[in-house]
C-alpha positions in Angstrom: -30.8 8.7 -10.5 -27.3 7.2 -10.6 -26.6 4.4 -8.1 -23.2 4.4 -6.4 -22.1 1.2 -4.7 -19.1 1.0 -2.4 -17.7 -2.4 -1.3 -14.8 -3.4 0.8 -13.7 -4.0 4.4 -13.8 -2.0 7.6 -12.4 1.1 6.0 -15.5 1.2 3.8 -17.8 -0.3 6.4 -17.0 2.4 9.1 -19.8 1.1 11.4 -22.4 1.5 8.8 -24.7 -1.1 10.3 -25.2 1.0 13.4 -25.9 4.1 11.3 -29.6 4.8 10.5 -28.6 5.9 7.0 -26.4 2.8 6.5 -23.5 4.9 5.3 -21.1 4.7 8.2 -18.8 7.4 9.5 -16.0 7.2 7.0 -15.2 8.2 3.5 -18.5 6.9 2.0 -20.5 9.2 4.2 -18.3 12.1 3.3 -18.9 11.3 -0.4 -22.6 11.2 0.2 -22.5 14.5 2.0 -20.7 16.1 -0.9 -23.2 14.8 -3.4 -25.9 16.3 -1.3 -24.1 19.6 -1.3 -24.0 19.3 -5.1 -27.7 18.5 -5.2 -26.8 15.5 -7.3 -29.3 12.9 -8.2 -27.5 9.9 -6.8 -28.1 7.0 -4.5 -25.1 6.0 -2.3 -25.0 2.4 -1.0 -22.4 1.1 1.4 -21.6 -2.6 1.2 -18.4 -2.7 3.2 -18.0 -5.5 5.8 -15.4 -5.2 8.5 -12.7 -7.9 8.5 -13.2 -9.1 4.9 -10.7 -10.3 2.4 -11.0 -10.3 -1.4 -12.3 -13.9 -1.3 -15.2 -12.7 0.9 -16.1 -10.1 -1.6 -16.1 -12.7 -4.3 -18.5 -14.9 -2.3 -21.1 -12.1 -2.0 -20.5 -10.2 -5.2 -23.8 -11.3 -6.9 -26.0 -10.2 -4.0 -24.1 -7.1 -2.9 -23.0 -5.7 -6.2 -24.4 -7.3 -9.4 -28.0 -7.5 -8.1 -27.8 -3.8 -7.2 -26.8 -2.9 -10.8 -24.6 0.0 -9.9 -23.8 2.8 -12.3 -20.6 3.6 -10.3 -18.8 0.9 -8.4 -16.0 1.5 -5.9 -13.8 -1.3 -4.7 -11.4 -1.0 -1.7 -9.9 -4.2 -0.5 -6.6 -5.9 0.4 -5.5 -4.9 4.0 -7.2 -7.9 5.6 -5.5 -10.3 3.2 -2.4 -9.2 5.0 -3.8 -8.9 8.5 -5.3 -12.5 8.4 -2.0 -13.8 7.3 -0.1 -12.3 10.2 -2.7 -12.8 13.0 -4.6 -15.9 12.0 -2.2 -17.8 9.7 -4.7 -17.6 6.8 -2.6 -16.3 3.9 -3.8 -15.1 0.6 -1.1 -15.9 -1.9 -0.7 -13.2 -4.6 -1.9 -15.5 -7.3 -5.1 -16.3 -5.3 -5.6 -12.6 -4.5 -5.2 -11.8 -8.2 -7.7 -14.5 -9.3 -10.4 -13.3 -6.9 -10.1 -9.7 -7.7 -9.9 -10.4 -11.4 -13.1 -12.4 -11.1 -15.2 -9.7 -9.4 -14.0 -6.9 -11.7 -14.6 -9.1 -14.8 -18.2 -9.8 -13.7 -18.9 -6.2 -13.2 -17.5 -5.2 -16.5 -19.5 -8.0 -18.2 -22.7 -6.7 -16.5 -22.0 -3.2 -18.0 -21.1 -1.2 -14.9 -20.3 2.2 -16.5 -17.7 3.4 -14.0 -15.5 1.4 -11.7 -13.1 3.0 -9.2 -10.5 0.9 -7.5 -8.8 2.3 -4.4 -5.3 1.0 -3.5 -4.9 -0.4 0.0 -2.4 1.5 2.1 -0.2 0.8 5.1 1.7 3.4 7.2 4.5 2.7 9.6 5.8 4.9 12.5 2.4 5.0 14.1 1.4 4.1 17.7 0.6 0.4 17.2 -0.5 -1.7 20.1 0.4 -5.3 20.9 2.0 -7.8 18.4 1.1 -5.7 15.3 4.3 -3.6 15.7 6.4 -6.7 15.5 4.7 -7.4 12.1 5.4 -4.1 10.5 8.1 -5.4 8.1 6.0 -8.4 7.2 2.9 -6.3 6.7 4.7 -3.9 4.4 6.2 -6.7 2.4 3.0 -8.7 2.1 0.9 -5.7 1.1 3.6 -4.6 -1.3 3.2 -7.9 -3.1 -0.6 -7.2 -3.6 -0.7 -3.5 -4.4 0.7 -3.9 -7.9 -1.9 -6.5 -8.6 -4.7 -4.1 -7.6 -3.3 -1.4 -10.0 -2.7 -3.8 -12.8 -6.2 -5.3 -12.7 -7.8 -1.9 -12.3 -6.2 -0.7 -15.5 -6.8 -4.0 -17.3 -10.5 -3.7 -16.7 -10.7 0.0 -17.6 -11.3 1.1 -14.0 -10.0 4.3 -12.5 -7.2 3.6 -10.1 -6.6 5.7 -7.0 -2.9 5.4 -5.8 -3.7 5.8 -2.1 -0.4 4.5 -0.7 1.6 7.3 -2.3 -1.0 9.9 -1.3 -1.1 8.7 2.3 2.7 8.5 2.5 3.1 12.0 1.3 0.5 13.3 3.7 2.1 11.4 6.5 5.4 13.1 5.8 3.7 16.5 6.0 1.4 15.9 9.0 2.7 12.7 10.7 1.5 9.2 10.1 -0.5 9.0 13.4 -2.7 11.9 12.3 -3.6 9.9 9.1 -4.1 6.5 10.6 -3.2 5.7 14.2 -2.9 2.0 13.6 -1.5 2.3 10.1 -4.5 1.0 8.2 -7.7 2.6 9.6 -7.9 6.3 8.5 -8.5 9.1 10.9 -10.9 11.9 10.1 -8.1 13.5 8.2 -7.4 10.3 6.3 -11.0 9.8 5.5 -11.2 13.3 4.0 -8.1 12.6 1.9 -9.7 9.4 0.5 -13.0 11.3 -0.3 -11.1 14.1 -2.0 -9.1 11.6 -4.1 -12.3 9.7 -4.9 -14.0 12.9 -6.3 -10.9 13.7 -8.3 -11.3 10.3 -9.9 -15.1 10.5 -10.3 -15.1 14.1 -11.7 -12.5 13.1 -14.2 -14.7 10.3 -15.7 -18.1 11.8 -15.0 
């Protein structure tokens, strides 16, 4: 049986801790359901934690990733490194973001994880934001824009499969409207979750 570990923030978490199956209601659950339809011999483990930044993943990497010895590891992180900067005044400079992400990917490669999939964090504008977040649209876009190239560069440097989610979400938003993909710009709707799951399987199926 192949072990699939997913780690990240609230987009991966998706209320998993209130789910008896510990999968949540997001893209990880959709992936588990598809594996079940395929009658695949896999174990899907969700280790997303809402609100986390890349530094938080680094702090728990041994327990929540390496100790589980995944065959396939999926990493989706970055939005909260922007959110905490805007709302809490706790910035993650690009160099720090790069060092932390490089560390966790390096440790998984060194352990021998056979397949690593890295999902690019996305941010959509022109959605029905509430409160002060609308005032931070320009900042959020610029801050996350400084980190997305780092995610792609490190994924490729470590031999991981990179999912360019920003472009996919932007294209879908042009066709369907951004609010249908993510009402607050960062948390996917059901439609957005299905898009992520589809892109994940395209990546997974291409590498086996």
